[in-house]
C-alpha positions as CSV (number, residue, x, y, z in Angstrom):
1,M,0.0,0.0,0.0
2,A,2.8,2.4,0.9
3,R,4.5,1.5,-2.4
4,I,1.3,2.5,-4.4
5,A,1.1,5.8,-2.5
6,A,4.7,6.6,-3.2
7,L,4.3,5.7,-6.9
8,S,1.2,7.8,-7.1
9,A,3.0,10.8,-5.5
10,V,5.9,10.5,-8.0
11,L,3.5,10.2,-10.9
12,L,1.5,13.3,-9.8
13,L,4.7,15.3,-9.4
14,A,5.8,14.2,-12.9
15,L,2.5,15.3,-14.4
16,L,2.6,18.7,-12.6
17,S,6.1,19.4,-13.8
18,G,5.2,18.5,-17.3
19,C,2.2,20.9,-17.5
20,G,4.2,24.0,-16.6
21,F,2.8,24.3,-13.0
22,Q,4.9,26.5,-10.8
23,L,4.7,27.0,-7.1
24,R,4.2,30.5,-5.7
25,G,7.5,32.4,-5.6
26,D,9.0,30.5,-8.5
27,L,7.9,33.1,-11.1
28,P,11.0,34.7,-12.5
29,L,11.1,38.5,-12.5
30,P,11.6,40.4,-15.7
31,E,15.1,41.6,-16.2
32,A,13.9,45.2,-15.6
33,M,13.0,44.1,-12.0
34,E,16.2,42.5,-11.0
35,R,17.1,45.7,-9.1
36,T,13.7,47.4,-8.6
37,Y,13.1,51.0,-7.5
38,L,9.6,50.9,-6.0
39,L,7.6,54.1,-6.4
40,G,4.3,55.2,-5.1
41,S,3.0,52.4,-2.9
42,G,3.7,54.2,0.3
43,N,3.5,52.7,3.7
44,S,0.9,50.1,3.0
45,A,0.2,46.4,3.3
46,L,0.5,46.2,-0.5
47,H,3.9,47.8,-0.4
48,Y,5.3,45.3,2.2
49,E,3.7,42.3,0.4
50,L,5.2,43.5,-2.9
51,E,8.6,43.9,-1.4
52,D,8.5,40.4,0.0
53,R,7.4,38.9,-3.4
54,I,10.2,40.7,-5.3
55,R,12.8,39.4,-2.8
56,L,11.3,35.9,-2.9
57,A,11.6,35.9,-6.7
58,G,15.3,36.8,-6.4
59,G,15.0,40.5,-7.0
60,Q,16.6,43.3,-5.1
61,L,15.0,46.6,-4.0
62,V,17.1,49.7,-4.3
63,T,16.6,53.1,-2.8
64,N,18.4,55.0,-5.5
65,R,16.7,55.2,-8.9
66,D,20.1,55.4,-10.7
67,E,21.1,51.9,-9.3
68,A,17.8,50.4,-10.5
69,S,17.4,48.1,-13.6
70,G,13.8,49.3,-13.6
71,T,11.2,51.4,-11.8
72,L,7.9,49.9,-10.7
73,Q,5.4,52.6,-10.0
74,I,2.1,52.0,-8.2
75,H,-0.3,54.7,-9.4
76,S,-3.2,53.6,-7.2
77,Q,-4.5,50.8,-5.1
78,R,-8.0,50.6,-3.9
79,F,-10.2,48.1,-2.0
80,D,-13.9,48.9,-1.8
81,R,-17.2,47.2,-1.4
82,R,-20.8,47.8,-2.5
83,N,-24.1,46.3,-1.5
84,R,-25.2,43.4,-3.8
85,G,-28.5,42.5,-2.2
86,V,-31.0,43.0,0.6
87,D,-33.3,40.7,2.5
88,A,-37.0,41.1,3.1
89,R,-36.3,43.6,6.0
90,G,-34.2,45.8,3.8
91,R,-30.9,44.7,5.5
92,T,-27.8,43.9,3.4
93,N,-27.3,40.2,2.8
94,S,-24.4,40.3,0.4
95,Y,-21.5,42.5,-0.6
96,E,-19.3,42.7,-3.6
97,Y,-15.6,43.6,-3.0
98,R,-13.2,45.0,-5.5
99,Q,-9.4,45.2,-5.4
100,Q,-8.0,47.6,-8.0
101,L,-4.3,48.0,-8.7
102,V,-2.9,50.4,-11.3
103,F,0.9,50.2,-12.1
104,S,3.6,51.0,-14.6
105,L,7.1,49.5,-15.2
106,Y,9.9,51.5,-16.8
107,D,13.3,50.1,-17.8
108,Q,16.6,51.7,-16.8
109,T,16.4,54.3,-19.5
110,G,12.9,55.3,-18.5
111,K,11.2,53.7,-21.5
112,S,7.8,52.2,-20.6
113,I,7.5,48.5,-20.5
114,A,4.0,48.6,-19.0
115,D,2.1,51.8,-18.9
116,R,-0.8,52.2,-16.4
117,E,-1.8,48.6,-16.5
118,Q,-4.8,47.8,-14.3
119,I,-5.8,44.7,-12.3
120,N,-9.4,44.4,-11.1
121,L,-10.5,41.6,-8.8
122,Y,-14.0,41.0,-7.7
123,R,-15.4,38.8,-4.9
124,E,-18.8,38.4,-3.4
125,Q,-19.5,37.7,0.3
126,R,-22.8,36.6,1.8
127,F,-23.5,38.7,4.9
128,N,-25.3,37.6,8.0
129,P,-26.2,40.6,10.3
130,D,-26.3,38.3,13.3
131,Q,-22.6,37.5,12.9
132,V,-21.1,40.9,12.4
133,L,-17.7,40.1,14.1
134,A,-17.2,36.9,12.0
135,M,-18.1,38.7,8.9
136,G,-15.6,41.5,9.6
137,E,-12.8,38.9,10.0
138,E,-13.9,37.2,6.8
139,R,-13.7,40.5,5.0
140,D,-10.2,41.1,6.3
141,M,-9.1,37.7,5.1
142,L,-10.7,38.3,1.8
143,Q,-9.0,41.6,1.4
144,E,-5.6,40.0,2.2
145,E,-6.2,37.2,-0.3
146,M,-7.3,39.6,-3.0
147,R,-4.2,41.8,-2.4
148,R,-1.9,38.7,-2.9
149,Q,-3.8,37.7,-6.0
150,A,-3.5,41.2,-7.5
151,I,0.3,41.2,-6.9
152,D,0.5,37.7,-8.5
153,Q,-1.4,38.8,-11.5
154,M,0.7,42.0,-11.7
155,L,4.0,40.0,-11.7
156,R,2.7,37.6,-14.3
157,R,1.6,40.4,-16.5
158,L,4.9,42.3,-16.1
159,Q,6.8,39.1,-17.0
160,A,4.8,38.8,-20.2
161,L,5.0,42.5,-21.1
162,A,8.7,42.5,-20.4
163,R,9.2,39.5,-22.7
164,Q,7.3,41.4,-25.5
165,H,9.3,44.5,-24.8
166,A,12.6,42.6,-25.1
167,D,11.4,40.9,-28.4
168,A,10.5,44.3,-29.8
169,Q,13.9,45.7,-28.9
170,T,15.7,42.8,-30.8
171,D,13.6,43.3,-34.0
């Protein structure tokens, strides 16, 4: 039985490696982000999460723009919610949350690789007015998860756009 489980695990890993699946943090950074100057994200949770992700991917954050291989500018970040529905008493019973991130990436010469790209994520939450504390904690977890997903999507998009930029430079 243990032999079958081990063989199944090896087979699963072989299938995953063959399909291009990558674990989080394994996404290579574009060349323009090897030494990143981060601009505009301020003292926020997104800023610290982004710093961690850049370092995990093998990048380095620099404090002097002249030392940077590229500049990542966060133009805006926003998390908001709106009512999606009400019950028979007129009380809110669901919310829609939106995480928005607008960013640009410039190479060392200041040429745009990604100009004002935008990520929008939406999630819905059923709301029970009798469990306000639990709903607040769930909202906080949802916000954190959406922030991470926005950063993941941003890094994947920057990787693709940087590849296109490099191909255009060689043509």
